[in-house]
N, C-alpha and C positions, 0 to 999 in steps of 0.2 A: 077677701083675705084681710085680717086685721093688721093694724100698723105694727104691733108687737111681733107678729110672725114675719112681716116683711123686713123689719130691722134685724131680726134673728137670722133670716136667710142671707141678707147682705153681709152681716158680720161673719157668718159661717163660710160664705163664699170667699171672702177676703183672707181669712185666717187659713182656710184649707188650701187655696191655690198658692199660698206662700211656700208650700213644700215643693211645688212643681219645679222651680228653678234648680233646687238641690238634686232632685231626681234626674233631671235632664243633664246637669253638669256631671254627676257621678256616672251616669250611663255613658255619656260621650267620652269622658276621660278614662273610663274603666279603672277608676281609682277612687277610693273612699278615704284617702289619707286625711287625717285631721278630724274625722268624724268619730264621735264617741259612741262606741257600741253600747255601753252601759246606759248612756243617756237615752238612746233610741229604744232600748228594751223597756226602760221605765216609762218613757213617753207612750210607746205603743200599748203597754199595759193600762196606763191611765185612759188613753183614748178608747180602748176596748171597754173599759168600765163605763165611760161616758156613753158609749153606744148602747150598752145594756140598759143603762139608766134611761136614755131616750126612748128605747123600746118599751120599757116598763110604764113610763108616763105618756107614751105615744106623743112625743113632741117632734114634729117634722124637722125643724131646723137642727135640733140636737142629733137626730138620727142621721140625716143626710150629711151634715158636716163631719160627724165622727166616723161614718162609714167611709167617706172619701179620704179623710185624713188618715185613717187607719191603713187604707190601701197605699197611699203615697208614702207615709212614714215607714210602713213595713217594707216597701220597695227599697227605700234608702238603707234600712237595716239589712235586707237581703244582700244588696250590693256591698255593704260594709263587710259582711261575712264572706262573701264570694271573692271579693277583690283584695282581701287582707293578706 
């Protein structure tokens, strides 16, 4: 594996797992108070496009990071809609 891919995977891991605390907090508290639904709609849309881009150019760090980020951010968005 080349150094660029390793750097990309580490960066992707760090930025992706940054959503995990928000998912856990929202789920445990059963509250999404203070979370902007519009921001998460925009963010999920952008991440989905990054995922498509990663698939088109077949870039593993881009694909993995955005697939997992989309799942986590969509979970927060789902909680925002359900708990509102």
